[in-house]
N, CA and C of each residue as an Amber inpcrd file, in Angstrom:
protein
   675
  23.5100000  13.3590000  36.6780000  23.5540000  12.7600000  38.0090000
  23.8250000  13.8260000  39.0630000  23.4490000  13.5220000  40.2900000
  23.6240000  14.4790000  41.3710000  24.9620000  14.2270000  42.0960000
  25.2460000  15.0300000  43.0970000  26.5430000  15.0270000  43.7660000
  27.0250000  13.6400000  44.2090000  26.1960000  12.9230000  44.9580000
  26.6530000  11.6650000  45.5370000  26.7990000  10.5780000  44.4800000
  25.9780000  10.6310000  43.4420000  26.1150000   9.6630000  42.3580000
  27.4240000   9.8880000  41.5890000  27.7950000  11.1470000  41.4030000
  29.1030000  11.4320000  40.7930000  30.2270000  10.9420000  41.7010000
  30.0680000  11.1740000  42.9800000  31.0990000  10.7480000  43.9420000
  31.2890000   9.2420000  43.9220000  30.2180000   8.4940000  43.6690000
  30.2850000   7.0300000  43.6820000  31.4270000   6.5100000  42.8080000
  31.6290000   7.1100000  41.6530000  32.6260000   6.6030000  40.7080000
  34.0620000   6.8770000  41.1660000  34.2370000   7.7990000  42.0810000
  35.5810000   8.1080000  42.5920000  35.6310000   8.0250000  44.1070000
  34.7470000   7.2060000  44.6670000  34.6700000   7.0680000  46.1290000
  35.9460000   6.4800000  46.7180000  36.7120000   5.7340000  45.9160000
  37.9390000   5.1130000  46.4180000  39.1780000   5.9770000  46.1470000
  38.9790000   7.1170000  45.5010000  40.1170000   7.9760000  45.1710000
  40.7370000   8.5750000  46.4290000  42.0600000   8.5580000  46.4770000
  42.7690000   9.1600000  47.5970000  43.0250000  10.6460000  47.3680000
  42.7560000  11.1110000  46.1510000  43.0480000  12.5030000  45.8140000
  41.8010000  13.3620000  45.9650000  41.8350000  14.2700000  46.9090000
  40.6820000  15.1370000  47.1830000  40.3630000  16.0290000  45.9910000
  41.3790000  16.3840000  45.2010000  41.1500000  17.2640000  44.0540000
  40.3270000  16.5720000  42.9760000  40.5650000  15.2880000  42.7740000
  39.7620000  14.5290000  41.8110000  38.3020000  14.5220000  42.2500000
  38.0760000  14.2500000  43.5400000  36.7070000  14.2140000  44.0670000
  36.0420000  15.5790000  43.9100000  36.7420000  16.6380000  44.2640000
  36.1900000  17.9820000  44.0880000  35.8590000  18.2250000  42.6230000
  36.7540000  17.8240000  41.7390000  36.5220000  18.0350000  40.3070000
  35.2840000  17.3420000  39.7940000  34.9750000  16.1700000  40.3490000
  33.8140000  15.4070000  39.8680000  32.4850000  16.0870000  40.1980000
  32.4750000  16.9650000  41.1720000  31.2270000  17.6610000  41.5260000
  31.3100000  19.1660000  41.2790000  32.4790000  19.6460000  40.8660000
  32.6810000  21.0890000  40.7110000  31.7430000  21.7350000  39.6910000
  31.4560000  21.0990000  38.5450000  30.5270000  21.7580000  37.6060000
  29.1670000  22.0520000  38.2370000  28.6480000  21.1170000  39.0270000
  27.3450000  21.3330000  39.6690000  27.4350000  22.3200000  40.8220000
  28.5460000  22.3020000  41.5500000  28.7340000  23.2840000  42.6190000
  28.7310000  24.6980000  42.0550000  29.4110000  24.8830000  40.9500000
  29.4860000  26.2080000  40.3370000  28.1150000  26.6510000  39.8350000
  27.3880000  25.7280000  39.2110000  26.0510000  26.0710000  38.7070000
  25.0890000  26.4340000  39.8400000  25.2390000  25.7730000  40.9840000
  24.4070000  26.0980000  42.1390000  24.7700000  27.4500000  42.7250000
  26.0520000  27.7850000  42.6890000  26.5180000  29.0450000  43.2710000
  26.2650000  30.2330000  42.3520000  26.4370000  30.0030000  41.0500000
  26.2890000  31.0900000  40.0750000  25.7650000  30.4980000  38.7710000
  24.4420000  30.4410000  38.6400000  23.8400000  29.7120000  37.5080000
  24.1910000  30.3170000  36.1540000  24.6380000  31.5740000  36.1360000
  25.0020000  32.1950000  34.8600000  26.4070000  31.8110000  34.4040000
  27.1750000  31.1690000  35.2830000  28.5580000  30.8110000  34.9610000
  28.6130000  29.6490000  33.9680000  29.4260000  29.7950000  32.9440000
  29.6560000  28.7370000  31.9640000  31.1550000  28.5700000  31.7660000
  31.6920000  27.5110000  32.3440000  33.1350000  27.2860000  32.3020000
  33.4530000  26.0600000  31.4490000  34.5580000  26.1480000  30.7080000
  34.9550000  25.0460000  29.8250000  36.4560000  24.7610000  29.9520000
  36.9050000  24.3690000  31.1430000  38.3450000  24.1420000  31.3250000
  38.9090000  23.0490000  30.4200000  38.0670000  22.0950000  30.0240000
  38.5330000  20.9910000  29.1880000  38.9650000  21.4690000  27.8030000
  38.5740000  22.6960000  27.4360000  38.9570000  23.2360000  26.1290000
  40.3170000  23.9260000  26.1650000  40.8300000  24.1400000  27.3630000
  42.1310000  24.8290000  27.5090000  43.0010000  24.0870000  28.5270000
  43.2010000  22.8140000  28.2820000  43.9160000  21.9780000  29.2510000
  45.3350000  22.4630000  29.5300000  45.9490000  23.1410000  28.5580000
  47.3210000  23.6090000  28.7270000  47.4620000  24.5740000  29.9080000
  46.3630000  25.2550000  30.2780000  46.4140000  26.2220000  31.3770000
  46.6820000  25.5570000  32.7220000  46.4160000  24.2660000  32.8270000
  46.5080000  23.5660000  34.1100000  47.7270000  22.6500000  34.2020000
  48.4780000  22.5720000  33.1160000  49.6380000  21.6830000  33.0880000
  50.7190000  22.1780000  34.0470000  51.3570000  21.2370000  34.7250000
  52.4680000  21.5660000  35.6030000  52.0780000  21.7630000  37.0510000
  50.7800000  21.8160000  37.3140000  50.3040000  21.9180000  38.6980000
  49.4600000  20.6880000  38.9990000  49.9930000  19.7350000  39.7750000
  49.2760000  18.4700000  40.0190000  47.8710000  18.6490000  40.5860000
  47.6850000  19.6040000  41.4960000  46.3570000  19.8190000  42.0700000
  45.3610000  20.2390000  40.9920000  45.7790000  21.1840000  40.1610000
  44.8850000  21.6620000  39.1000000  44.6520000  20.5880000  38.0430000
  45.6750000  19.8110000  37.7520000  45.5210000  18.7140000  36.7910000
  44.4900000  17.6990000  37.2920000  44.5070000  17.4240000  38.5870000
  43.5550000  16.4700000  39.1520000  42.1490000  17.0510000  39.2560000
  42.0610000  18.3410000  39.5190000  40.7490000  18.9980000  39.4670000
  40.1590000  18.8800000  38.0610000  40.9940000  19.0910000  37.0630000
  40.5430000  18.9740000  35.6770000  40.1570000  17.5330000  35.3470000
  40.9270000  16.5620000  35.8480000  40.6110000  15.1470000  35.6030000
  39.2320000  14.8130000  36.1730000  38.9480000  15.3080000  37.3880000
  37.6360000  15.0900000  37.9840000  36.5380000  15.7730000  37.1940000
  36.8040000  16.9840000  36.7350000  35.8340000  17.7330000  35.9390000
  35.4620000  16.9400000  34.6800000  36.4650000  16.4080000  34.0050000
  36.2250000  15.6450000  32.7750000  35.4570000  14.3570000  33.0710000
  35.7050000  13.7470000  34.2260000  34.9410000  12.5600000  34.6370000
  33.4620000  12.9270000  34.7970000  33.2130000  14.0870000  35.4060000
  31.8360000  14.5590000  35.5820000  31.1310000  14.6530000  34.2290000
  31.7800000  15.2900000  33.2650000  31.1780000  15.4630000  31.9470000
  30.8900000  14.1210000  31.2910000  31.8320000  13.1880000  31.4160000
  31.6660000  11.8680000  30.8060000  30.5130000  11.1060000  31.4510000
  30.4480000  11.1430000  32.7820000  29.3810000  10.4410000  33.4990000
  28.0190000  10.9930000  33.1000000  27.8730000  12.3150000  33.0680000
  26.5850000  12.9140000  32.7060000  26.1950000  12.5700000  31.2710000
  27.1690000  12.5580000  30.3770000  26.8910000  12.2210000  28.9850000
  26.3590000  10.7940000  28.8660000  27.0140000   9.8520000  29.5020000
  26.5690000   8.4550000  29.4610000  25.2060000   8.2870000  30.1310000
  25.0260000   8.9660000  31.2670000  23.7800000   8.8310000  32.0200000
  22.5860000   9.3450000  31.2270000  22.7020000  10.5700000  30.7100000
  21.5570000  11.1970000  30.0500000  21.2400000  10.5850000  28.6850000
  22.1750000   9.8430000  28.1230000  21.9220000   9.1830000  26.8360000
  21.5660000   7.7060000  27.0050000  21.4440000   7.2600000  28.2500000
  21.2060000   5.8360000  28.5130000  19.7260000   5.4600000  28.3900000
  19.4840000   4.2080000  28.0830000  18.1170000   3.6730000  28.0710000
  17.5250000   3.7450000  29.4780000  18.3520000   3.5100000  30.4790000
  17.9240000   3.5640000  31.8790000  17.3100000   4.9200000  32.1950000
  17.9930000   5.9900000  31.8190000  17.5040000   7.3460000  32.1060000
  16.1500000   7.5930000  31.4340000  16.0470000   7.2290000  30.1740000
  14.8020000   7.4340000  29.4390000  13.6600000   6.6290000  30.0560000
  13.9270000   5.3720000  30.3580000  12.8970000   4.4960000  30.9110000
  12.4270000   4.9690000  32.2840000  13.3720000   5.2760000  33.1630000
  13.0100000   5.6270000  34.5420000  12.3540000   6.9990000  34.6340000
  12.8190000   7.9560000  33.8570000  12.1810000   9.2770000  33.9140000
  10.7620000   9.2110000  33.3520000  10.5520000   8.3670000  32.3540000
   9.2030000   8.1920000  31.8000000   8.2680000   7.5890000  32.8420000
   8.7560000   6.5950000  33.5760000   7.9460000   5.9610000  34.6290000
   7.6150000   6.9530000  35.7460000   8.6220000   7.6850000  36.1980000
   8.4010000   8.6280000  37.2990000   7.5040000   9.7810000  36.8580000
   7.6650000  10.2140000  35.6290000   6.8250000  11.3030000  35.1050000
   5.3470000  10.9340000  35.1850000   5.0050000   9.7010000  34.8480000
   3.6090000   9.2690000  34.8870000   3.0610000   9.2750000  36.3140000
   3.9170000   8.9650000  37.2800000   3.4790000   8.9460000  38.6780000
   3.2030000  10.3450000  39.2200000   4.0430000  11.3010000  38.8140000
   3.9340000  12.6400000  39.4060000   3.1080000  13.6110000  38.5640000
   2.7690000  13.2170000  37.3410000   2.0230000  14.1070000  36.4450000
   0.7230000  14.6240000  37.0730000  -0.1010000  13.7600000  37.7040000
  -1.3560000  14.2660000  38.3040000  -1.1240000  15.2930000  39.4110000
   0.0190000  15.2100000  40.0820000   0.2980000  16.1190000  41.2040000
   0.5190000  17.5410000  40.7240000   1.1300000  17.6920000  39.5560000
   1.5340000  19.0270000  39.0870000   0.6690000  19.5370000  37.9370000
  -0.4380000  18.8450000  37.6230000  -1.2010000  19.1930000  36.4190000
  -1.7990000  20.6000000  36.4730000  -2.0520000  21.1400000  37.6540000
  -2.6060000  22.4920000  37.7540000  -1.5430000  23.5190000  38.1550000
  -0.3020000  23.1860000  37.9120000   0.7990000  24.1080000  38.2070000
   1.6090000  24.3480000  36.9390000   2.5690000  25.2680000  37.0280000
   3.4620000  25.5330000  35.8970000   4.6320000  24.5490000  35.8510000
   4.7870000  23.7670000  36.9030000   5.9180000  22.8350000  37.0020000
   5.8210000  21.7630000  35.9190000   6.9040000  21.5870000  35.1690000
   6.9320000  20.5600000  34.1190000   7.2110000  19.1930000  34.7340000
   6.3390000  18.2180000  34.5400000   6.5690000  16.8970000  35.1260000
   7.8310000  16.2210000  34.6120000   8.2140000  16.5030000  33.3690000
   9.4420000  15.9120000  32.8210000  10.6680000  16.4240000  33.5640000
  10.6440000  17.7130000  33.9040000  11.7630000  18.2950000  34.6690000
  11.8190000  17.6880000  36.0580000  10.6610000  17.5960000  36.7040000
  10.6040000  17.0500000  38.0580000  11.0320000  15.5840000  38.0730000
  10.6720000  14.8360000  37.0470000  11.0610000  13.4290000  36.9570000
  12.5700000  13.2860000  36.7650000  13.1450000  14.1560000  35.9630000
  14.5900000  14.1500000  35.7130000  15.3660000  14.3620000  37.0170000
  15.0620000  15.4500000  37.7050000  15.7790000  15.7600000  38.9470000
  15.4070000  14.7630000  40.0430000  14.1480000  14.3560000  40.0730000
  13.7050000  13.3840000  41.0790000  14.4500000  12.0720000  40.9730000
  14.6540000  11.5950000  39.7630000  15.4230000  10.3620000  39.5550000
  16.8380000  10.5230000  40.0950000  17.4650000  11.6350000  39.8060000
  18.8510000  11.8530000  40.2450000  18.9550000  11.8900000  41.7680000
  18.0200000  12.5560000  42.4230000  18.0610000  12.6230000  43.8840000
  17.7510000  11.2650000  44.5130000  16.8590000  10.5000000  43.8860000
  16.5560000   9.1620000  44.3990000  17.7480000   8.2190000  44.2670000
  18.5290000   8.3890000  43.2320000  19.7430000   7.5750000  43.0940000
  20.7210000   7.8840000  44.2280000  20.8590000   9.1570000  44.5660000
  21.6850000   9.5280000  45.7240000  21.1360000   8.8710000  46.9910000
  19.8210000   8.9600000  47.1520000  19.1480000   8.3760000  48.3240000
  19.4420000   6.8810000  48.4360000  19.3670000   6.1720000  47.3230000
  19.5700000   4.7190000  47.3490000  21.0220000   4.3520000  47.6170000
  21.9490000   5.1550000  47.1320000  23.3600000   4.9010000  47.4390000
  23.6040000   4.9870000  48.9460000  22.9680000   5.9670000  49.5870000
  23.0870000   6.1010000  51.0430000  22.3910000   4.9360000  51.7400000
  21.1520000   4.6500000  51.3150000  20.3340000   3.6230000  51.9690000
  20.9810000   2.2400000  51.8960000  21.6870000   1.9690000  50.8090000
  22.3260000   0.6660000  50.6350000  23.7920000   0.6810000  51.0830000
  24.1790000   1.7690000  51.7450000  25.5220000   1.8830000  52.3260000
  26.6280000   1.7080000  51.2780000  26.3910000   2.2480000  50.0890000
  27.3550000   2.1220000  48.9970000  28.3350000   3.2890000  48.9590000
  28.0070000   4.3440000  49.6630000  28.9170000   5.4810000  49.8320000
  28.8170000   5.9740000  51.2670000  29.8380000   6.7040000  51.6930000
  29.8420000   7.3230000  53.0140000  29.8200000   8.8380000  52.8220000
  28.7050000   9.4570000  53.1720000  28.5350000  10.8860000  52.9110000
  29.5770000  11.7170000  53.6600000  29.8920000  11.3170000  54.8890000
  30.8950000  12.0660000  55.6520000  32.2570000  12.0260000  54.9700000
  32.6010000  10.9060000  54.3430000  33.8710000  10.8060000  53.6190000
  33.8830000  11.7700000  52.4320000  32.7410000  11.8920000  51.7810000
  32.6230000  12.8330000  50.6530000  32.9250000  14.2530000  51.1140000
  32.3180000  14.6640000  52.2070000  32.5570000  16.0150000  52.7150000
  33.9940000  16.1870000  53.2070000  34.5590000  15.1420000  53.7840000
  35.9540000  15.2090000  54.2260000  36.8860000  15.4830000  53.0530000
  36.5980000  14.8330000  51.9290000  37.4230000  15.0420000  50.7320000
  37.3060000  16.4870000  50.2400000  36.0970000  17.0030000  50.1880000
  35.9230000  18.3890000  49.7330000  36.6530000  19.3510000  50.6530000
  36.5960000  19.0710000  51.9330000  37.2280000  19.9460000  52.9290000
  38.7450000  19.9080000  52.8420000  39.2850000  18.8290000  52.2810000
  40.7390000  18.6500000  52.2210000  41.3840000  19.3850000  51.0460000
  40.5890000  19.8710000  50.1300000  41.1340000  20.5800000  48.9630000
  41.6930000  21.9310000  49.3970000  42.8950000  22.2390000  48.9190000
  43.5200000  23.5250000  49.2540000  42.7950000  24.6560000  48.5210000
  42.3980000  25.6680000  49.2850000  41.6780000  26.7820000  48.6860000
  42.5160000  27.4700000  47.6150000  43.8400000  27.5390000  47.8310000
  44.7180000  28.2040000  46.8630000  44.6880000  27.4860000  45.5190000
  44.7190000  26.1520000  45.5680000  44.7060000  25.3740000  44.3230000
  43.3850000  25.5400000  43.5930000  42.2870000  25.4760000  44.3490000
  40.9730000  25.6310000  43.7370000  40.7890000  27.0400000  43.1890000
  41.2920000  28.0110000  43.9170000  41.2010000  29.4040000  43.4750000
  41.9780000  29.6120000  42.1800000  43.1730000  29.0330000  42.1080000
  43.9800000  29.1410000  40.8830000  43.2750000  28.4640000  39.7070000
  42.6820000  27.2960000  39.9670000  41.9540000  26.5710000  38.9180000
  40.8080000  27.4250000  38.3800000  40.0310000  28.0150000  39.2850000
  38.8840000  28.8230000  38.8700000  39.3210000  30.1180000  38.1870000
  40.4730000  30.6340000  38.5800000  41.0090000  31.8230000  37.9080000
  41.3740000  31.4890000  36.4700000  41.9810000  30.3130000  36.2840000
  42.3070000  29.8690000  34.9240000  41.0400000  29.6090000  34.1030000
  39.9610000  29.2720000  34.7890000  38.6550000  29.0710000  34.1140000
  37.9590000  30.3900000  33.8350000  38.5060000  31.4740000  34.3710000
  37.9350000  32.8120000  34.2150000  36.5660000  32.9420000  34.8790000
  36.4370000  32.3520000  36.0730000  35.1950000  32.4910000  36.8400000
  35.0900000  33.8970000  37.4140000  33.9640000  34.5510000  37.1360000
  33.7220000  35.8840000  37.6800000  33.2530000  35.7650000  39.1320000
  33.6120000  36.7130000  39.9420000  33.2010000  36.7840000  41.3540000
  33.4170000  35.4460000  42.0960000  34.6530000  35.0000000  42.1690000
  34.9350000  33.7260000  42.8430000  34.5280000  33.7120000  44.3180000
  34.4590000  34.8960000  44.9300000  34.0710000  34.9430000  46.3380000
  32.6460000  34.4310000  46.5370000  31.7760000  34.6310000  45.5430000
  30.4050000  34.1110000  45.6170000  30.4370000  32.5830000  45.6660000
  31.2840000  32.0020000  44.8310000  31.4090000  30.5380000  44.8180000
  31.9600000  30.0240000  46.1420000  33.0060000  30.6480000  46.6510000
  33.6280000  30.1510000  47.8840000  32.7000000  30.3050000  49.0900000
  31.8850000  31.3380000  49.1020000  30.8790000  31.4730000  50.1670000
  29.8690000  30.3420000  50.0930000  29.4480000  30.0220000  48.8700000
  28.5070000  28.9160000  48.6820000  29.1470000  27.5910000  49.0980000
  30.3830000  27.3730000  48.6710000  31.0720000  26.1140000  48.9780000
  31.2280000  25.9180000  50.4810000  31.5750000  26.9780000  51.1870000
  31.7300000  26.8920000  52.6390000  30.4240000  26.4450000  53.3080000
  29.3130000  27.0270000  52.8640000  28.0010000  26.6520000  53.4280000
  27.6220000  25.2300000  53.0250000  27.9310000  24.8640000  51.7880000
  27.6120000  23.5250000  51.2870000  28.3120000  22.4590000  52.1230000
  29.5750000  22.6940000  52.4470000  30.3430000  21.7100000  53.2250000
  29.9130000  21.7190000  54.6850000  29.7610000  22.9050000  55.2700000
  29.4540000  22.9810000  56.7080000  28.0590000  22.4560000  57.0370000
  27.0980000  22.6360000  56.1230000  25.7200000  22.2090000  56.3890000
  25.5360000  20.6990000  56.2330000  26.4130000  20.0700000  55.4310000
  26.2780000  18.6310000  55.1170000  24.8350000  18.3140000  54.7160000
  24.3220000  19.1510000  53.8420000  22.9200000  19.0830000  53.4360000
  22.5460000  17.7380000  52.8020000  23.5030000  17.1160000  52.1170000
  23.1840000  15.8720000  51.4040000  22.8110000  14.7310000  52.3500000
  23.1670000  14.8590000  53.6160000  22.7350000  13.8510000  54.5930000
  21.2110000  13.8230000  54.7100000  20.5750000  14.9430000  54.3930000
  19.1150000  15.0100000  54.5030000  18.4260000  14.1170000  53.4720000
  19.1520000  13.6990000  52.4320000  18.5560000  12.8550000  51.3940000
  18.2360000  11.4520000  51.8970000  18.5540000  11.1770000  53.1460000
  18.1870000   9.8930000  53.7230000  16.6730000   9.7870000  53.9150000
  15.9820000  10.9310000  53.9770000  14.5330000  10.9670000  54.1710000
  13.8540000  11.4330000  52.8850000  12.8520000  10.6820000  52.4320000
  12.1820000  11.0160000  51.1690000  11.4850000  12.3680000  51.2130000
  10.9350000  12.7430000  52.3780000  10.2560000  14.0430000  52.4450000
  11.2330000  15.1960000  52.2170000  12.4900000  14.9890000  52.5670000
  13.4950000  16.0160000  52.3100000  13.8270000  16.1160000  50.8260000
  13.6920000  15.0100000  50.1120000  13.8920000  15.0380000  48.6580000
  12.7640000  15.8320000  48.0000000  11.5350000  15.6380000  48.4660000
  10.4050000  16.4250000  47.9550000  10.6390000  17.9100000  48.2050000
  11.1170000  18.2290000  49.4000000  11.4070000  19.6190000  49.7570000
  12.5010000  20.1850000  48.8450000  13.5450000  19.3890000  48.6050000
  14.6400000  19.8370000  47.7410000  14.1500000  20.0650000  46.3140000
  13.2910000  19.1760000  45.8270000  12.7310000  19.3400000  44.4810000
  11.9190000  20.6240000  44.3820000  11.1560000  20.9070000  45.4130000
  10.3520000  22.1270000  45.4090000  11.2320000  23.3710000  45.4260000
  12.3200000  23.3010000  46.1690000  13.2560000  24.4350000  46.2100000
  13.8660000  24.6900000  44.8270000  14.1740000  23.6130000  44.1200000
  14.7270000  23.7470000  42.7660000  13.6860000  24.3750000  41.8390000
  12.4390000  23.9390000  41.9800000  11.3520000  24.4920000  41.1570000
  11.1690000  25.9870000  41.4030000  11.4190000  26.4230000  42.6290000
  11.2580000  27.8390000  42.9790000  12.1850000  28.7420000  42.1660000
  13.2810000  28.1800000  41.7070000  14.2160000  28.9790000  40.8980000
  13.6710000  29.2170000  39.4900000  12.7130000  28.3800000  39.0710000
  12.2420000  28.4140000  37.6880000  10.8270000  28.9310000  37.5230000
   9.9880000  28.6590000  38.5210000   8.5700000  29.0200000  38.3990000
   8.1050000  29.7920000  39.6350000   7.2480000  30.8060000  39.4220000
   6.7880000  31.6230000  40.5620000   5.8790000  30.8580000  41.5200000
   5.1160000  29.9130000  40.9810000   4.1940000  29.1460000  41.8200000
   4.6490000  27.6870000  41.8610000   4.8960000  27.1740000  43.0410000
   5.3880000  25.7990000  43.1530000   4.3770000  24.9440000  43.9130000
   4.8360000  23.8800000  44.5520000   3.9130000  22.9170000  45.1540000
   3.5120000  23.3240000  46.5700000   2.2350000  23.1140000  46.8840000
   1.7670000  23.3880000  48.2380000   2.0190000  22.1680000  49.1340000
   1.6460000  22.2940000  50.3900000   1.9570000  21.2410000  51.3600000
   1.3070000  19.9030000  50.9850000   0.0570000  19.9520000  50.5440000
  -0.6310000  18.7150000  50.1600000   0.0470000  18.0620000  48.9610000
   0.4320000  18.8720000  47.9920000   1.1170000  18.3410000  46.8080000
   2.4750000  17.7460000  47.1790000   3.1620000  18.3840000  48.1220000
   4.4500000  17.8510000  48.5740000   4.2720000  16.4930000  49.2440000
   3.2220000  16.3400000  50.0130000   2.9400000  15.0520000  50.6550000
   2.6330000  13.9840000  49.6110000   1.8720000  14.3710000  48.5850000
   1.5660000  13.4370000  47.5050000   2.8370000  13.0560000  46.7470000
   3.6990000  14.0380000  46.5370000   4.9640000  13.7770000  45.8430000
   5.8110000  12.7870000  46.6290000   5.8790000  12.9560000  47.9400000
   6.6460000  12.0360000  48.7850000   6.0990000  10.6150000  48.6790000
   4.7810000  10.4890000  48.6480000   4.1650000   9.1670000  48.5210000
   4.5260000   8.5130000  47.1920000   4.5130000   9.3020000  46.1140000
   4.8510000   8.7500000  44.8000000   6.3450000   8.4310000  44.6910000
   7.1650000   9.2300000  45.3400000   8.5990000   8.9230000  45.3690000
   8.8520000   7.6070000  46.0990000   8.0740000   7.3520000  47.1490000
   8.1970000   6.0940000  47.8920000   7.7960000   4.9110000  47.0200000
   6.7340000   5.0860000  46.2390000   6.3040000   4.0340000  45.3040000
   7.4000000   3.7680000  44.2760000   7.9330000   4.8540000  43.7210000
   8.9480000   4.7030000  42.6750000  10.2620000   4.1540000  43.2290000
  10.5650000   4.5000000  44.4610000  11.7840000   3.9790000  45.0930000
  11.7720000   2.4510000  45.1070000  10.6250000   1.8510000  45.4080000
  10.5200000   0.3910000  45.4510000  10.7620000  -0.2180000  44.0830000
  10.3350000   0.4810000  43.0470000  10.5890000   0.0270000  41.6750000
  12.0700000   0.1900000  41.3370000  12.5930000   1.3570000  41.6660000
  13.9460000   1.7260000  41.2680000  15.0160000   0.8790000  41.9500000
  14.8150000   0.5380000  43.2090000  15.8930000  -0.1360000  43.9360000
  16.1190000  -1.5810000  43.4850000  15.2240000  -2.0890000  42.6540000
  15.4090000  -3.4450000  42.1290000  16.5710000  -3.5160000  41.1430000
  16.7960000  -2.4230000  40.4180000  17.8270000  -2.4820000  39.3710000
  18.6520000  -1.2000000  39.2370000  18.6300000  -0.3390000  40.2740000
  19.3020000   0.9580000  40.1350000  20.8030000   0.8490000  39.9420000
  21.3980000  -0.2520000  40.4270000  22.8530000  -0.3840000  40.2910000
  23.2780000  -0.6700000  38.8600000  22.3420000  -1.0400000  38.0180000
  22.6900000  -1.3410000  36.6250000  23.3070000  -0.1370000  35.9290000
  22.7580000   1.0630000  36.1950000  23.2830000   2.2490000  35.5200000
  24.6790000   2.6010000  36.0400000  24.9300000   2.3850000  37.3240000
  26.2680000   2.6480000  37.8600000  27.2820000   1.6650000  37.2780000
  26.8940000   0.4170000  37.1670000  27.7870000  -0.5950000  36.5930000
  28.0400000  -0.3230000  35.1140000  26.9860000   0.0960000  34.4200000
  27.1250000   0.3990000  32.9900000  28.0930000   1.5620000  32.7670000
  27.8910000   2.6380000  33.5170000  28.7480000   3.8180000  33.3520000
  30.1680000   3.5110000  33.7990000  30.3170000   2.7990000  34.9080000
  31.6480000   2.4440000  35.4140000  32.4250000   1.6710000  34.3640000
  31.7440000   0.7660000  33.6650000  32.4100000   0.0090000  32.6140000
  32.8730000   0.8830000  31.4630000  32.1270000   1.9520000  31.1730000
  32.4750000   2.8300000  30.0610000  33.5950000   3.7960000  30.4140000
  33.5310000   4.4000000  31.5890000  34.5400000   5.4170000  31.9330000
  35.8720000   4.8080000  32.3210000  35.8810000   3.5100000  32.6370000
  37.1310000   2.8580000  33.0440000  37.7460000   2.0370000  31.9210000
  37.2470000   2.2060000  30.6990000  37.8270000   1.4880000  29.5550000
  39.2500000   1.9580000  29.2960000
């Protein structure tokens, strides 16, 4: 799941560290894709510091949510449907339609949460901004993150730009998908293909919004047991 979908499960949390923790694995991967952190394997390192304990709690929630999501029937069914829609668009490119369908589904779920007023994006950014840099820095030091300044530079831009607000428009989701593809393949989608992708995302959105809340309800029931 993407940032806002992870936030959905802790949207009512009063603790900014929990909210940061729920998106921290993806923030780190975006800032430094070579980084592989496993704080859940060394929980003793965070004991005694409430901020770090809550960051870890959020991190573990992230892992649980992704595990349930990616193993769900919903994920398999919806990515298969979206893949068929976008396959003709990318058939003469190196872009894998299965990859595009996977990320496309996740971004569309974020889009629908915003469109149906189920989350407040500004509140999400407010929570991230409220986290003490010292606590987050200590947490990442215990995780043995190399070059933490690279991460903090990325985080500052991520919060100040409020980029996720752009997901309100489907054409911005197509643009975001293309940017992600640029990290993996030298040749990505041209302007005409991007327009076609936006049209297919609009078609799929109408299908998806009929039952998209089922996966959130399913996961919520599992993580809150």
